[in-house]
Each structure stands twice: as C-alpha cells, then as structure tokens.
Backbone as CSV, one residue per row, in Angstrom:
resi,resn,N_x,N_y,N_z,CA_x,CA_y,CA_z,C_x,C_y,C_z
1,MET,0.631,-1.238,-0.054,-0.190,-0.106,0.605,0.714,1.093,-0.073
2,ARG,0.571,2.807,-0.746,1.383,3.660,-1.086,0.605,4.353,0.339
3,THR,2.132,5.409,0.448,2.207,6.167,1.816,0.473,6.553,1.827
4,SER,0.243,7.238,0.571,-0.627,8.728,-0.043,-2.392,7.490,0.278
5,GLU,-2.506,6.281,0.423,-3.403,5.281,0.437,-3.922,4.992,1.895
6,VAL,-2.581,5.219,3.263,-3.408,4.960,4.565,-4.192,5.545,4.719
7,ILE,-5.207,5.033,5.638,-6.328,5.377,6.922,-5.601,5.846,7.829
8,THR,-6.049,6.498,8.191,-5.411,7.092,9.242,-6.982,7.791,10.457
9,VAL,-6.594,6.831,11.711,-7.664,6.698,12.304,-7.849,8.153,13.490
10,PRO,-8.752,8.850,13.500,-8.881,9.424,14.243,-8.928,9.202,16.113
11,THR,-8.024,9.801,16.883,-7.856,9.547,17.987,-9.423,10.360,18.481
12,LEU,-8.636,9.997,19.720,-10.014,9.944,20.987,-10.265,11.132,20.874
13,SER,-10.218,11.850,21.456,-9.784,13.729,21.159,-10.214,13.817,20.809
14,GLN,-9.806,13.939,19.027,-10.349,13.667,17.422,-12.169,13.794,18.077
15,GLU,-12.531,12.838,17.760,-13.837,12.111,18.123,-14.697,13.054,18.831
16,VAL,-13.756,12.984,20.277,-14.510,13.886,20.864,-14.998,15.222,21.191
17,TYR,-13.916,16.214,20.352,-13.567,17.143,19.879,-15.310,17.138,18.714
18,ASN,-14.896,15.978,17.553,-15.982,16.129,16.422,-17.539,16.723,17.684
19,ARG,-18.022,15.681,17.975,-19.078,15.582,18.553,-19.117,17.122,19.686
20,LEU,-18.226,17.552,20.492,-18.820,18.887,21.391,-18.403,19.670,20.422
21,ARG,-17.858,19.820,19.222,-18.124,21.028,18.051,-19.462,21.322,17.537
22,LYS,-19.871,20.259,17.415,-21.380,19.700,16.416,-22.816,19.659,17.243
23,ASP,-22.775,19.910,18.394,-23.096,20.174,20.092,-23.211,21.399,19.968
24,ILE,-21.967,22.366,20.251,-22.096,23.682,20.280,-22.647,24.278,19.093
25,MET,-22.090,23.967,17.726,-23.113,24.445,16.754,-24.541,24.509,16.723
26,ASN,-24.851,23.145,17.185,-26.475,22.930,16.986,-27.196,23.549,18.092
27,GLY,-26.848,24.054,18.918,-26.698,24.387,20.021,-27.710,24.158,20.885
28,LEU,-26.503,22.855,21.318,-26.925,21.995,22.758,-26.348,22.672,23.782
29,PHE,-25.246,22.987,23.017,-25.039,23.672,23.896,-24.990,25.475,24.183
30,PRO,-25.878,25.732,24.263,-25.762,27.266,24.122,-24.839,28.424,24.759
31,PRO,-24.121,29.500,24.308,-24.066,30.802,24.731,-23.658,30.869,26.501
32,GLY,-22.695,30.612,26.991,-22.640,31.165,28.175,-22.778,30.221,29.614
33,LYS,-23.324,28.641,28.855,-23.717,27.440,30.035,-22.149,27.374,29.912
34,ARG,-22.344,26.859,31.600,-20.928,26.367,32.051,-20.851,25.006,32.148
35,ILE,-19.635,24.226,31.324,-20.112,22.729,31.408,-19.063,21.993,32.262
36,SER,-19.116,20.995,32.406,-17.802,20.272,33.872,-17.479,19.132,32.880
37,ILE,-15.761,19.444,32.708,-14.754,17.568,32.260,-15.472,16.857,32.754
38,ARG,-15.548,17.322,34.047,-15.750,15.239,34.808,-17.577,14.892,33.876
39,LYS,-18.294,15.507,34.198,-19.660,14.987,33.588,-19.702,14.905,31.778
40,LEU,-18.352,15.500,31.478,-18.813,15.944,30.529,-18.095,13.800,29.414
41,ALA,-17.027,13.346,30.379,-16.486,12.546,30.269,-17.325,11.319,30.959
42,GLU,-18.007,11.312,31.649,-19.316,10.712,31.988,-19.845,10.282,30.795
43,GLN,-20.897,11.139,30.402,-21.888,11.268,29.069,-21.273,10.435,27.847
44,LEU,-19.874,10.953,27.522,-19.030,10.258,26.454,-18.883,8.895,26.613
45,ASN,-18.460,8.236,28.019,-18.378,7.050,28.649,-16.417,7.367,27.879
46,VAL,-15.692,8.161,27.956,-14.192,8.358,28.162,-14.006,9.209,29.683
47,SER,-12.120,8.946,29.443,-12.072,9.252,30.537,-11.671,11.270,30.421
48,THR,-11.094,11.769,31.307,-11.014,13.405,30.924,-10.025,13.744,30.343
49,MET,-9.516,13.055,30.118,-7.972,13.648,29.293,-8.365,13.600,27.532
50,PRO,-9.388,12.845,27.085,-9.372,13.402,26.037,-10.416,14.214,26.080
51,VAL,-11.606,14.847,27.102,-12.192,15.998,26.618,-11.198,17.514,27.258
52,ARG,-10.551,16.686,27.283,-10.014,18.404,28.386,-8.658,18.752,27.360
53,GLU,-8.322,17.692,26.391,-7.475,17.866,25.145,-8.797,18.329,23.877
54,ALA,-9.497,18.144,23.692,-11.171,18.362,23.311,-11.301,19.849,23.534
55,LEU,-11.528,20.420,24.817,-11.727,21.761,25.220,-10.918,22.160,25.039
56,ASN,-9.420,22.445,25.443,-8.277,23.036,25.245,-8.367,23.744,23.520
57,LYS,-8.408,22.944,22.466,-8.816,22.827,20.975,-9.882,24.232,20.251
58,LEU,-10.955,23.781,21.424,-11.956,24.876,20.428,-12.113,26.093,21.879
59,GLN,-10.930,25.771,23.084,-10.378,27.053,23.486,-9.720,28.400,22.514
60,SER,-9.093,27.164,21.896,-8.033,27.355,20.783,-8.995,28.229,19.403
61,GLU,-9.799,28.274,19.230,-11.077,28.262,18.396,-11.912,29.265,18.558
62,GLY,-11.809,29.638,19.569,-12.770,31.347,20.776,-14.214,30.237,20.689
63,PHE,-14.711,28.916,21.172,-16.045,28.834,21.110,-15.476,28.326,22.304
64,VAL,-14.856,27.930,23.561,-14.965,28.106,24.954,-14.156,28.970,25.910
65,HIS,-14.263,29.422,26.763,-13.721,30.140,27.916,-13.449,29.705,29.157
66,PHE,-11.723,29.570,29.743,-11.668,28.564,30.721,-11.736,30.269,32.130
67,GLU,-12.355,30.332,33.016,-11.768,30.949,34.428,-12.161,29.847,35.060
68,ARG,-11.086,30.170,35.451,-10.022,28.843,37.205,-10.319,28.292,36.260
69,ARG,-11.846,27.735,37.628,-11.773,26.252,37.546,-13.196,26.092,36.355
70,SER,-13.754,26.839,36.033,-15.139,26.859,35.251,-14.503,27.050,33.774
71,ILE,-16.072,26.569,33.037,-15.181,26.117,31.819,-16.457,26.459,30.918
72,PHE,-16.992,27.807,30.435,-18.133,28.329,29.615,-18.032,28.021,28.204
73,ILE,-19.380,27.685,27.054,-19.183,28.690,25.853,-19.171,29.506,26.200
74,ARG,-18.013,29.899,25.039,-18.085,31.326,25.008,-19.352,32.219,24.475
75,GLN,-19.936,33.371,25.225,-21.023,33.838,24.811,-20.391,35.360,24.089
76,LEU,-20.578,35.492,22.317,-20.385,36.578,22.084,-21.275,37.869,21.954
77,SER,-20.720,38.849,22.342,-21.583,39.792,21.971,-22.496,40.730,21.120
78,SER,-23.002,41.376,20.855,-23.844,41.987,19.736,-22.573,42.644,19.336
79,GLN,-21.682,43.475,19.688,-20.377,43.902,19.165,-19.977,43.032,18.145
80,GLU,-19.540,41.749,18.868,-18.945,40.573,18.546,-19.485,40.214,16.980
81,LEU,-20.743,40.202,17.338,-21.705,39.870,15.927,-21.672,40.369,14.715
82,ILE,-22.596,41.682,15.593,-22.266,42.642,13.913,-21.120,42.671,12.980
83,GLU,-19.937,42.758,14.084,-18.843,43.086,13.221,-18.350,41.146,12.595
84,LEU,-18.430,40.159,12.999,-18.291,38.976,12.368,-19.599,38.500,11.043
85,PHE,-20.900,39.327,11.029,-21.762,39.790,10.159,-21.114,40.823,9.227
86,GLU,-20.248,41.290,9.461,-20.075,42.141,8.551,-18.337,41.574,7.346
87,ILE,-18.080,41.115,8.329,-16.899,40.306,7.550,-17.190,38.896,6.502
88,ARG,-18.648,38.514,7.086,-18.840,37.547,5.863,-19.443,37.812,5.343
89,LEU,-20.122,39.675,5.312,-20.693,39.947,4.526,-18.984,40.093,2.747
90,THR,-18.823,41.485,3.573,-17.133,41.021,3.011,-16.584,40.189,1.459
91,LEU,-16.320,38.939,2.701,-15.883,37.857,1.938,-16.796,37.471,0.959
92,GLU,-18.073,36.957,1.215,-19.290,35.889,0.597,-19.442,37.054,-0.374
93,LYS,-19.257,38.302,-0.117,-19.311,39.355,-1.968,-18.497,38.736,-2.798
94,MET,-16.833,39.066,-2.030,-15.910,38.794,-2.665,-15.709,37.401,-3.404
95,ALA,-16.070,36.044,-2.352,-16.551,34.886,-2.702,-17.087,34.717,-4.432
96,MET,-18.244,35.518,-3.693,-18.843,35.700,-5.541,-18.609,36.001,-6.792
97,GLU,-18.060,36.781,-6.406,-17.579,37.497,-7.567,-16.228,36.736,-8.053
98,TRP,-15.172,35.461,-7.917,-14.621,35.196,-7.798,-14.980,33.825,-8.232
99,SER,-16.254,33.256,-8.145,-17.233,32.265,-7.908,-18.340,32.076,-9.126
100,TYR,-18.795,33.132,-9.356,-20.545,33.255,-10.494,-19.689,32.911,-11.878
101,ARG,-18.966,32.728,-12.411,-18.550,32.839,-13.386,-17.900,30.950,-13.577
102,HIS,-17.788,30.915,-13.431,-17.824,29.256,-13.241,-18.806,28.125,-13.271
103,ILE,-19.568,28.788,-12.937,-21.281,28.458,-12.267,-21.675,27.711,-13.080
104,ASP,-21.687,26.457,-13.901,-21.843,25.832,-14.668,-23.592,25.490,-14.836
105,ARG,-24.275,24.631,-15.457,-25.639,23.806,-15.269,-25.641,22.784,-14.832
106,VAL,-24.449,22.226,-14.560,-24.274,20.484,-13.649,-24.392,21.099,-11.971
107,ALA,-23.733,22.938,-11.681,-23.209,22.653,-10.524,-25.128,23.994,-10.159
108,LEU,-25.033,23.912,-10.911,-27.071,24.702,-10.767,-27.751,23.765,-10.949
109,ALA,-27.758,22.499,-11.143,-28.476,21.427,-10.959,-28.500,20.805,-9.645
110,GLU,-27.007,21.365,-9.208,-26.535,20.290,-7.460,-26.931,21.653,-6.661
111,LEU,-26.733,23.349,-6.817,-27.648,23.364,-5.651,-29.807,23.690,-6.052
112,ASN,-29.878,23.570,-7.557,-31.307,23.252,-6.733,-31.055,22.081,-6.323
113,GLU,-31.038,21.152,-6.496,-31.611,19.789,-5.684,-30.856,20.060,-4.186
114,MET,-30.092,21.296,-3.013,-29.879,21.345,-2.468,-31.322,23.066,-1.897
115,VAL,-31.979,23.290,-2.818,-32.843,24.230,-2.517,-33.691,23.581,-1.974
116,THR,-34.156,22.157,-3.136,-35.353,21.749,-3.118,-35.656,21.217,-1.598
117,GLU,-34.086,20.272,-1.370,-34.079,19.377,0.537,-34.687,20.163,1.162
118,MET,-34.157,21.274,1.535,-33.993,23.010,2.523,-35.269,22.911,2.490
119,LYS,-36.634,22.569,1.242,-38.021,23.370,1.338,-38.534,22.160,2.126
120,LYS,-38.088,20.940,2.057,-38.542,19.737,3.202,-38.226,20.005,4.821
121,LYS,-37.297,20.880,4.786,-36.737,20.865,5.991,-36.848,22.282,7.192
122,LEU,-37.901,23.039,6.227,-38.771,24.204,7.017,-39.254,23.293,8.280
123,THR,-39.322,22.902,8.687,-40.288,22.758,10.837,-38.469,21.883,10.993
124,SER,-37.603,21.972,10.494,-36.337,21.861,11.232,-35.243,22.537,11.171
125,PRO,-35.323,23.498,12.032,-34.575,25.193,11.990,-32.947,24.311,11.281
126,VAL,-32.281,22.877,13.058,-30.904,23.359,12.503,-30.540,21.986,11.328
127,GLU,-31.541,21.129,10.456,-31.302,21.001,9.245,-30.647,21.732,8.587
128,TRP,-32.525,22.505,8.904,-32.422,23.593,7.635,-30.650,24.116,7.621
129,ASN,-30.471,24.829,8.690,-29.181,25.585,8.645,-28.543,24.915,8.705
130,GLU,-27.758,23.962,8.570,-27.064,23.097,7.899,-27.264,22.906,6.559
131,LEU,-27.917,22.770,5.595,-27.924,22.509,4.562,-27.984,24.355,3.267
132,ASN,-28.396,24.509,4.946,-28.179,26.053,3.833,-26.459,27.064,4.019
133,ARG,-25.326,26.574,5.307,-24.135,26.385,5.142,-23.354,25.945,4.154
134,GLN,-23.830,24.426,3.843,-23.509,23.577,2.949,-23.427,24.069,1.389
135,PHE,-25.005,24.894,0.813,-25.828,25.448,0.500,-24.255,26.915,-0.686
136,HIS,-24.280,27.574,0.687,-23.638,28.359,0.255,-21.705,28.495,0.226
137,LEU,-21.375,27.281,0.930,-19.930,26.789,0.725,-19.913,25.934,-0.535
138,LEU,-20.830,25.669,-1.277,-20.906,24.590,-1.910,-20.369,25.955,-2.964
139,ILE,-21.460,27.184,-3.037,-21.714,27.545,-4.158,-19.894,28.398,-4.574
140,TYR,-19.277,28.954,-2.705,-18.051,29.469,-2.947,-16.877,28.453,-3.469
141,THR,-17.063,27.071,-3.828,-16.235,25.951,-3.561,-15.676,26.711,-5.383
142,TYR,-16.012,27.265,-6.228,-16.193,27.279,-7.388,-15.410,29.110,-7.329
143,ALA,-14.881,29.896,-6.312,-13.882,30.702,-6.525,-13.072,30.402,-6.670
144,GLN,-12.309,28.686,-6.148,-11.401,27.877,-6.580,-10.157,27.979,-5.465
145,SER,-10.606,28.090,-4.178,-9.492,29.385,-3.458,-9.988,28.841,-2.036
146,LYS,-8.823,28.079,-1.628,-9.066,27.396,-0.350,-8.569,28.488,0.805
147,PRO,-7.551,28.841,0.667,-7.374,30.479,1.349,-8.517,30.751,1.818
148,MET,-10.213,31.267,0.849,-11.666,32.188,1.088,-12.571,31.355,1.849
149,LEU,-12.351,29.315,0.997,-13.419,28.726,1.636,-12.691,28.253,2.956
150,GLU,-11.380,28.080,3.992,-11.040,28.025,5.466,-11.317,29.326,5.648
151,MET,-11.094,30.500,5.113,-11.868,31.970,6.677,-13.119,32.048,6.154
152,LEU,-14.349,31.957,5.871,-15.638,31.403,5.363,-15.914,30.915,6.267
153,SER,-15.541,29.653,6.562,-15.301,28.337,7.292,-15.576,29.172,8.817
154,ILE,-14.509,29.525,9.142,-13.952,30.000,10.217,-15.231,31.361,10.923
155,VAL,-15.194,32.219,10.290,-16.560,33.015,10.166,-18.089,32.330,10.376
156,TRP,-18.382,31.021,9.748,-19.298,30.445,9.661,-19.525,30.040,11.124
157,GLY,-18.441,29.320,11.345,-18.697,28.704,12.558,-18.858,29.737,13.626
158,ARG,-17.943,30.477,13.649,-18.478,31.454,15.006,-19.630,31.774,14.984
159,VAL,-20.878,32.114,13.923,-22.075,32.541,14.077,-23.436,31.912,14.214
160,GLU,-22.953,30.666,13.295,-23.430,29.354,13.436,-24.463,28.449,14.811
161,PRO,-24.169,28.715,16.357,-24.452,28.596,17.230,-25.228,29.513,16.973
162,TYR,-25.959,30.745,16.913,-26.599,32.027,16.804,-27.417,31.221,16.236
163,MET,-27.161,31.374,14.619,-28.252,30.747,13.771,-29.348,29.829,13.994
164,ASN,-28.510,29.049,14.837,-28.609,27.667,15.321,-29.714,27.539,16.607
165,ILE,-29.676,28.758,17.028,-30.304,28.945,18.248,-31.568,29.745,18.237
166,TYR,-31.295,31.082,17.804,-32.505,32.415,17.356,-33.065,33.136,16.086
167,SER,-32.043,31.923,14.455,-32.360,32.394,13.525,-33.726,30.809,13.229
168,VAL,-34.562,30.648,14.118,-35.096,29.419,13.842,-36.663,29.241,14.002
169,GLU,-37.549,30.817,13.408,-38.401,30.883,13.163,-38.526,31.039,12.192
170,GLN,-39.611,30.192,11.253,-40.458,29.935,10.142,-40.248,30.652,9.391
171,ASP,-40.992,31.556,9.805,-41.484,33.178,8.923,-39.873,33.539,8.172
172,ASP,-38.983,33.182,9.219,-37.890,33.724,9.128,-37.006,32.424,7.621
173,LEU,-37.222,31.416,7.864,-37.078,30.579,6.878,-37.219,30.748,6.164
174,ILE,-38.673,30.743,5.562,-39.282,30.955,4.478,-38.996,32.483,3.601
175,ILE,-38.599,33.254,4.320,-37.664,34.783,3.188,-37.138,33.547,2.625
176,SER,-35.744,33.337,3.573,-34.590,33.314,3.451,-35.003,32.127,2.203
177,GLN,-35.469,31.460,2.017,-35.441,30.455,1.275,-36.134,30.705,-0.242
178,LYS,-37.203,32.118,-0.106,-37.427,32.795,-1.149,-36.430,32.682,-1.733
179,GLU,-34.904,33.824,-0.978,-34.106,34.504,-1.131,-32.839,33.203,-2.112
180,HIS,-33.229,32.189,-1.485,-31.973,31.050,-2.627,-32.906,31.225,-3.617
181,ASP,-34.359,31.454,-3.629,-34.203,30.842,-4.904,-33.929,31.790,-5.917
182,GLN,-34.041,33.345,-6.201,-33.566,34.731,-6.062,-32.248,34.143,-6.480
183,LEU,-31.302,33.863,-5.868,-29.891,33.552,-6.037,-30.020,32.838,-7.360
184,LEU,-30.756,31.333,-6.982,-30.528,30.699,-8.177,-30.922,31.552,-9.738
185,VAL,-31.683,32.290,-9.772,-32.376,33.349,-10.286,-31.150,33.399,-11.334
186,ALA,-30.727,34.545,-10.116,-29.667,35.345,-10.767,-28.098,34.831,-11.034
187,LEU,-27.518,33.181,-10.191,-26.516,32.618,-10.885,-26.551,32.456,-12.706
188,ASN,-28.183,31.722,-12.726,-27.760,31.325,-13.754,-27.375,32.373,-14.892
189,LYS,-28.379,33.464,-14.374,-28.068,35.293,-15.926,-26.608,35.421,-15.200
190,LYS,-25.662,35.250,-14.520,-24.486,35.880,-14.310,-24.572,37.225,-13.977
191,ASP,-25.672,37.673,-13.351,-26.049,38.608,-12.595,-25.477,39.060,-11.177
192,ILE,-23.908,39.875,-11.215,-23.080,39.068,-10.144,-23.569,41.058,-9.050
193,ALA,-24.330,41.963,-10.607,-25.001,43.210,-9.070,-26.411,42.438,-8.501
194,THR,-27.153,41.267,-9.048,-28.478,40.997,-8.297,-27.942,39.741,-7.194
195,LEU,-26.573,39.711,-7.615,-26.557,38.158,-6.264,-25.734,39.092,-5.436
196,HIS,-25.016,40.338,-5.761,-24.286,41.783,-4.468,-25.278,41.773,-3.606
197,GLN,-26.802,42.181,-4.457,-27.421,42.693,-3.326,-28.355,41.941,-2.697
198,LEU,-28.476,40.089,-3.368,-29.156,39.065,-2.267,-28.008,38.811,-1.587
199,ILE,-26.936,38.756,-1.535,-25.938,37.859,-0.482,-26.541,39.616,0.631
200,THR,-26.150,40.827,0.349,-25.920,41.748,1.927,-27.913,41.517,2.221
201,LEU,-28.750,41.492,1.492,-30.324,41.455,2.035,-29.940,40.095,3.305
202,HIS,-29.876,39.173,2.414,-29.869,37.474,3.258,-29.229,37.764,4.719
203,ILE,-27.848,38.133,4.426,-27.417,38.409,5.257,-27.456,39.282,6.677
204,GLN,-28.144,40.238,6.023,-28.889,41.538,7.082,-29.550,41.056,7.535
205,GLN,-30.983,40.412,7.005,-31.707,39.827,7.639,-31.831,39.126,8.552
206,THR,-30.375,38.303,8.728,-29.745,36.963,9.527,-29.623,37.635,10.320
207,LYS,-28.652,38.297,10.242,-28.495,39.238,11.548,-29.007,39.961,12.380
208,GLU,-30.110,40.196,11.461,-31.168,41.644,12.713,-32.334,40.349,13.468
209,ALA,-31.913,39.231,12.389,-33.372,38.417,13.420,-32.950,38.337,14.501
210,ILE,-31.508,37.570,14.713,-30.671,37.142,15.842,-30.106,38.117,16.613
211,LEU,-29.821,39.849,16.844,-29.580,40.184,17.675,-31.142,41.222,18.099
212,GLU,-32.352,40.866,16.977,-32.871,41.260,17.863,-33.817,40.265,19.306
213,LYS,-33.530,39.149,18.179,-33.688,37.395,19.451,-32.874,37.747,20.921
214,LEU,-31.820,37.782,20.497,-30.228,38.236,21.570,-30.456,38.990,22.503
215,GLU,-31.379,39.969,22.389,-31.215,41.500,22.990,-32.749,41.327,24.068
216,LYS,-33.213,40.525,23.566,-34.407,40.664,24.204,-34.463,39.467,25.376
C-alpha cells in the first residue's frame, strides 16, 4: 500500500472534539452555558483526558472560555456578532465575484437540488441551517480558493450556533428560502449586481433576526 493510501484513524480526543463542536454548532450547548469536564467524560464514556484536550482545542478556536476552575461556552457580544456578520458579508461578496462565472449547468442543478431539499426541512431549523451552510459554501468552492473557503468556514463556525438558536422562526426561514430561489436565478443569468444585493439582504436579515432575539 502506498503512503498516500494509508487510512488514519481519528484519535479519541479528536472524536470527542468533533462531537462537542457539533453540539455547540447545533445549540445543544448554548452560549454562556457552564460545562464540566467530569460530567462530559461520564456522558461520553471516556476519561477526562480526551475531553480536556478537545476543550483546549475548542478554546483555541474561540468556542469555549476557561475561568479559573470553570469552563463556559463563549458568549459573543452584540458588537462581536455585528462585526462577524460584516466580515462574513465582505468575504461572501468577494467569494461570489470569484465564483459566479465558473458555475455551470451541472453546478446549478446540484444547487437547485439542495434548495429543494431545504424546502422539506423548513420545520427542522437545525437541519435547514446545516443545508443552508452547505449551499453557500458549495457556491464558494467555485472561487477555487482554499484560503477563501477556510476563512469563510471559520466565520460561519463562529455565528452558526447563534443561527441555530435564534434564527429558527419558520417565517424567517421561508423568507431565506425565497432568497435562495432568487440567488439561483441570478446565478443562471450571471448577474453579479443582483447577486451582491441578494447576499447583502440575506446576511443583514439573518443578523437582525439574531440580534433582535438576543437582546430580548
């Protein structure tokens, strides 16, 4: 077997990290929640060591915060969320400029299938939001820029828990769903001006929906 074909098995700490990160993304561990290494280890049926290693990695990524003997899921301020959405908007407009010319009929068909699947998940916000993330990031793969995708994934990761907790009203999802249909039309026409307008509206509405609920 060639070296390039060797299959690596994730370490236990990596598996714990993946599980905890997913739970944070889905809002099962909401911002501000205090967590216990011992309790997490018991729930996952592992020792405290892989849990501690996973939490150290999540801390380096900004998802958890250590305070003396306590550990909390990091709570972003309203200002931090505003700044993250502004960064997301800037990056997505640039990514769209790099992507839209490369999106052909095959890509449009795949994107259309995802939008159709999202319509079936309007009553399941977490599943809808996950498909929403996949939809947008799939568009931006056509920018053919690994650094751009990495930066977008980081920004999405920071705001995704708030989307899954606060941006879950069905009326909000229905509006976003219609915007996705409009995005597909504009992509088909290669209309970058309309694409920029739709991205701006889409991100601003999501930001405002989250901030409105967060401030209550």
